[in-house]
FIMIMAR-889875 format. One record per residue: residue number from 1; residue in one letter; x, y, z of N, C-alpha, C, CB in turn. Coordinates in nm, 2 decimals. Glycine has a CB too. Layout:
% FIMIMAR-889875
{NUM,A,{X,Y,Z},{X,Y,Z},{X,Y,Z},{X,Y,Z}},
...
% end
This chain:
% FIMIMAR-889875
{1,M,{9.23,9.37,11.05},{9.22,9.46,10.92},{9.32,9.56,10.88},{9.11,9.54,10.95}},
{2,V,{9.29,9.50,10.76},{9.39,9.59,10.67},{9.29,9.71,10.64},{9.47,9.52,10.51}},
{3,I,{9.34,9.84,10.62},{9.34,9.99,10.60},{9.41,9.98,10.46},{9.42,10.08,10.72}},
{4,F,{9.36,10.00,10.37},{9.44,10.01,10.22},{9.42,10.14,10.14},{9.40,9.90,10.12}},
{5,T,{9.49,10.20,10.08},{9.49,10.35,10.06},{9.53,10.34,9.86},{9.64,10.46,10.20}},
{6,T,{9.41,10.34,9.86},{9.51,10.39,9.72},{9.44,10.45,9.62},{9.59,10.28,9.64}},
{7,G,{9.49,10.53,9.44},{9.47,10.68,9.42},{9.50,10.60,9.28},{9.57,10.84,9.50}},
{8,R,{9.48,10.55,9.23},{9.56,10.47,9.11},{9.42,10.33,9.08},{9.77,10.37,9.20}},
{9,G,{9.35,10.28,9.20},{9.20,10.22,9.16},{9.26,10.06,9.23},{9.15,10.22,8.93}},
{10,S,{9.39,10.04,9.28},{9.38,9.90,9.35},{9.28,9.85,9.35},{9.41,9.90,9.47}},
{11,C,{9.22,9.66,9.31},{9.15,9.61,9.35},{9.21,9.52,9.41},{9.09,9.60,9.28}},
{12,F,{9.32,9.55,9.51},{9.32,9.47,9.57},{9.22,9.45,9.73},{9.45,9.47,9.58}},
{13,G,{9.26,9.28,9.77},{9.13,9.25,9.89},{9.19,9.12,9.98},{8.94,9.19,9.79}},
{14,S,{9.19,9.10,10.03},{9.21,8.96,10.15},{9.16,8.88,10.19},{9.23,8.97,10.25}},
{15,T,{9.09,8.78,10.16},{9.00,8.70,10.23},{9.04,8.70,10.38},{8.98,8.57,10.16}},
{16,P,{9.18,8.65,10.41},{9.16,8.63,10.58},{9.15,8.74,10.66},{9.28,8.56,10.64}},
{17,S,{9.15,8.87,10.63},{9.14,8.99,10.63},{9.09,9.08,10.58},{9.19,9.00,10.62}},
{18,P,{8.97,9.16,10.69},{8.89,9.22,10.57},{8.97,9.40,10.54},{8.69,9.22,10.62}},
{19,T,{8.96,9.45,10.40},{8.99,9.53,10.39},{8.90,9.58,10.32},{9.07,9.53,10.36}},
{20,I,{8.95,9.77,10.41},{8.91,9.81,10.36},{8.98,9.92,10.30},{8.82,9.81,10.41}},
{21,K,{8.90,9.98,10.20},{8.93,10.04,10.09},{8.92,10.21,10.10},{8.83,9.97,9.99}},
{22,L,{9.05,10.25,10.12},{9.01,10.42,10.09},{9.07,10.44,9.93},{9.11,10.54,10.22}},
{23,A,{8.98,10.53,9.92},{9.02,10.58,9.75},{9.08,10.75,9.81},{8.82,10.60,9.61}},
{24,S,{9.16,10.83,9.70},{9.23,10.94,9.78},{9.21,11.06,9.66},{9.42,10.90,9.82}},
{25,N,{9.14,10.97,9.58},{9.06,11.11,9.56},{8.92,11.09,9.51},{9.13,11.22,9.46}},
{26,T,{8.83,11.19,9.45},{8.73,11.20,9.42},{8.69,11.13,9.26},{8.72,11.34,9.43}},
{27,P,{8.76,11.16,9.14},{8.73,11.08,9.02},{8.75,10.98,9.00},{8.74,11.10,8.94}},
{28,M,{8.89,10.89,9.05},{8.88,10.79,9.07},{8.76,10.70,9.16},{8.98,10.79,9.08}},
{29,Y,{8.74,10.71,9.28},{8.63,10.69,9.36},{8.50,10.70,9.28},{8.63,10.79,9.48}},
{30,K,{8.49,10.80,9.21},{8.37,10.75,9.16},{8.34,10.71,9.04},{8.29,10.82,9.18}},
{31,R,{8.52,10.64,8.95},{8.45,10.59,8.88},{8.50,10.42,8.92},{8.47,10.65,8.73}},
{32,M,{8.48,10.37,9.07},{8.48,10.21,9.09},{8.48,10.26,9.25},{8.65,10.09,9.01}},
{33,V,{8.33,10.31,9.26},{8.23,10.30,9.41},{8.21,10.18,9.43},{8.07,10.36,9.41}},
{34,A,{8.23,10.09,9.30},{8.15,9.99,9.37},{8.25,9.87,9.44},{8.04,9.93,9.26}},
{35,D,{8.42,9.96,9.47},{8.52,9.91,9.50},{8.57,9.97,9.54},{8.57,9.86,9.44}},
{36,M,{8.54,10.09,9.62},{8.62,10.18,9.72},{8.48,10.19,9.86},{8.69,10.38,9.62}},
{37,D,{8.57,10.14,9.95},{8.44,10.22,10.12},{8.44,10.31,10.16},{8.42,10.17,10.26}},
{38,I,{8.59,10.41,10.09},{8.54,10.54,10.14},{8.63,10.65,10.06},{8.55,10.55,10.30}},
{39,N,{8.54,10.76,10.03},{8.65,10.84,9.95},{8.70,10.95,10.02},{8.62,10.88,9.82}},
{40,C,{8.84,10.95,10.03},{8.89,11.07,10.12},{8.93,11.17,10.00},{9.04,11.04,10.25}},
{41,G,{8.88,11.18,9.90},{8.93,11.32,9.80},{8.82,11.40,9.87},{8.92,11.32,9.60}},
{42,V,{8.72,11.38,9.91},{8.62,11.52,10.02},{8.76,11.62,10.12},{8.48,11.40,10.20}},
{43,I,{8.83,11.57,10.13},{8.94,11.63,10.24},{8.95,11.74,10.10},{9.12,11.50,10.29}},
{44,I,{9.00,11.70,9.98},{9.07,11.76,9.86},{8.92,11.84,9.79},{9.16,11.62,9.76}},
{45,D,{8.91,11.82,9.80},{8.69,11.85,9.76},{8.72,11.93,9.86},{8.52,11.69,9.78}},
{46,G,{8.74,11.95,9.96},{8.66,12.04,10.06},{8.51,12.09,10.14},{8.68,12.11,10.02}},
{47,T,{8.45,11.91,10.13},{8.35,11.93,10.13},{8.37,11.90,10.30},{8.27,11.86,10.03}},
{48,E,{8.45,11.79,10.33},{8.48,11.71,10.47},{8.57,11.77,10.54},{8.51,11.57,10.46}},
{49,T,{8.57,11.77,10.65},{8.69,11.84,10.70},{8.82,11.66,10.75},{8.61,11.97,10.87}},
{50,L,{8.97,11.71,10.82},{9.02,11.62,10.80},{8.93,11.52,10.96},{9.19,11.65,10.79}},
{51,P,{8.94,11.60,11.07},{8.84,11.48,11.17},{8.76,11.43,11.17},{8.80,11.48,11.26}},
{52,D,{8.60,11.50,11.09},{8.50,11.46,11.00},{8.56,11.27,10.96},{8.49,11.59,10.85}},
{53,L,{8.64,11.35,10.83},{8.68,11.16,10.78},{8.72,11.10,10.88},{8.81,11.12,10.68}},
{54,G,{8.81,11.11,10.96},{8.83,11.04,11.04},{8.76,10.98,11.09},{8.88,11.07,11.10}},
{55,R,{8.68,11.08,11.20},{8.59,10.96,11.27},{8.49,10.82,11.15},{8.45,11.08,11.37}},
{56,K,{8.47,10.86,11.03},{8.41,10.82,10.95},{8.50,10.70,10.91},{8.37,10.93,10.87}},
{57,I,{8.66,10.68,10.93},{8.71,10.62,10.84},{8.73,10.47,11.02},{8.86,10.72,10.74}},
{58,F,{8.70,10.55,11.13},{8.74,10.51,11.24},{8.56,10.42,11.28},{8.81,10.66,11.35}},
{59,E,{8.45,10.48,11.23},{8.38,10.39,11.28},{8.31,10.29,11.17},{8.29,10.47,11.36}},
{60,A,{8.39,10.28,11.03},{8.42,10.18,10.96},{8.49,10.02,10.99},{8.47,10.24,10.88}},
{61,L,{8.58,10.12,11.07},{8.65,9.98,11.09},{8.58,9.92,11.20},{8.81,9.98,11.11}},
{62,L,{8.52,9.99,11.29},{8.46,9.92,11.46},{8.34,9.85,11.31},{8.37,10.08,11.66}},
{63,R,{8.26,9.88,11.24},{8.15,9.78,11.23},{8.25,9.67,11.09},{7.94,9.87,11.17}},
{64,H,{8.33,9.74,11.03},{8.38,9.59,10.97},{8.44,9.47,11.10},{8.54,9.64,10.85}},
{65,A,{8.49,9.53,11.16},{8.60,9.44,11.27},{8.44,9.36,11.36},{8.74,9.59,11.42}},
{66,S,{8.32,9.44,11.33},{8.26,9.35,11.40},{8.16,9.23,11.32},{8.19,9.44,11.48}},
{67,G,{8.19,9.26,11.12},{8.18,9.16,11.09},{8.06,9.24,10.95},{8.14,9.04,11.24}},
{68,E,{8.06,9.38,10.95},{7.97,9.41,10.85},{8.08,9.38,10.73},{7.90,9.56,10.86}},
{69,R,{8.07,9.34,10.61},{8.10,9.28,10.49},{8.14,9.45,10.36},{7.92,9.15,10.44}},
{70,T,{8.32,9.46,10.41},{8.36,9.56,10.37},{8.33,9.55,10.16},{8.52,9.56,10.44}},
{71,K,{8.34,9.60,10.06},{8.34,9.64,9.97},{8.39,9.45,9.88},{8.43,9.79,9.97}},
{72,S,{8.51,9.49,9.92},{8.58,9.35,9.87},{8.53,9.24,9.89},{8.70,9.32,9.92}},
{73,E,{8.50,9.21,9.99},{8.50,9.10,9.99},{8.28,9.03,9.95},{8.59,9.08,10.18}},
{74,I,{8.22,9.14,9.98},{8.06,9.14,9.93},{8.14,9.09,9.76},{7.94,9.34,9.94}},
{75,S,{8.25,9.18,9.67},{8.23,9.12,9.55},{8.31,8.97,9.51},{8.27,9.22,9.46}},
{76,G,{8.41,8.95,9.65},{8.49,8.83,9.67},{8.59,8.84,9.59},{8.43,8.70,9.65}},
{77,V,{8.63,8.96,9.60},{8.80,9.04,9.61},{8.93,9.03,9.64},{8.82,9.13,9.67}},
{78,G,{9.03,8.93,9.65},{9.10,8.89,9.74},{9.13,8.71,9.77},{9.03,8.97,9.85}},
{79,E,{8.99,8.66,9.73},{8.97,8.47,9.72},{9.14,8.45,9.62},{8.76,8.39,9.59}},
{80,N,{9.20,8.47,9.57},{9.32,8.44,9.49},{9.43,8.47,9.51},{9.31,8.47,9.39}},
{81,E,{9.48,8.65,9.62},{9.55,8.68,9.68},{9.60,8.61,9.78},{9.53,8.75,9.70}},
{82,F,{9.58,8.54,9.83},{9.59,8.44,9.97},{9.58,8.28,9.94},{9.46,8.48,10.08}},
{83,V,{9.64,8.24,9.88},{9.69,8.10,9.85},{9.84,8.06,9.96},{9.73,8.09,9.67}},
{84,P,{9.76,7.94,10.07},{9.83,7.89,10.24},{9.85,7.82,10.13},{9.76,7.83,10.42}},
{85,W,{9.85,7.71,10.04},{9.90,7.58,10.05},{9.90,7.55,9.90},{9.80,7.48,10.14}},
{86,P,{9.98,7.64,9.82},{10.02,7.62,9.68},{10.04,7.50,9.67},{10.14,7.69,9.62}},
{87,L,{9.95,7.40,9.51},{9.95,7.27,9.45},{10.05,7.20,9.42},{9.90,7.27,9.36}},
{88,A,{10.20,7.33,9.40},{10.26,7.26,9.27},{10.44,7.33,9.32},{10.16,7.34,9.08}},
{89,V,{10.52,7.28,9.32},{10.64,7.34,9.34},{10.66,7.49,9.31},{10.71,7.27,9.27}},
{90,M,{10.72,7.60,9.41},{10.74,7.70,9.43},{10.88,7.75,9.33},{10.73,7.71,9.56}},
{91,C,{10.87,7.83,9.24},{11.04,7.83,9.22},{11.03,8.01,9.23},{11.12,7.74,9.04}},
% end
């Protein structure tokens, strides 16, 4: 599992290892809701506590580790980030 935090909206994904994306701020989360799994901006917004959000992240980790697909997996992000056997010479 990869827990990936982003503040600018990186569309990183990883096919070999599910990637849960944590958005650090609500405006970016709203712009990229189809690609971000959890909005951590709720702490700054004052709508959730740190312990509550920590529990939400932990529960998401358990669900995704048990087979629920992340948003990256659903949208196919990550298929080009990992190329274990390149077909050409790499310099």
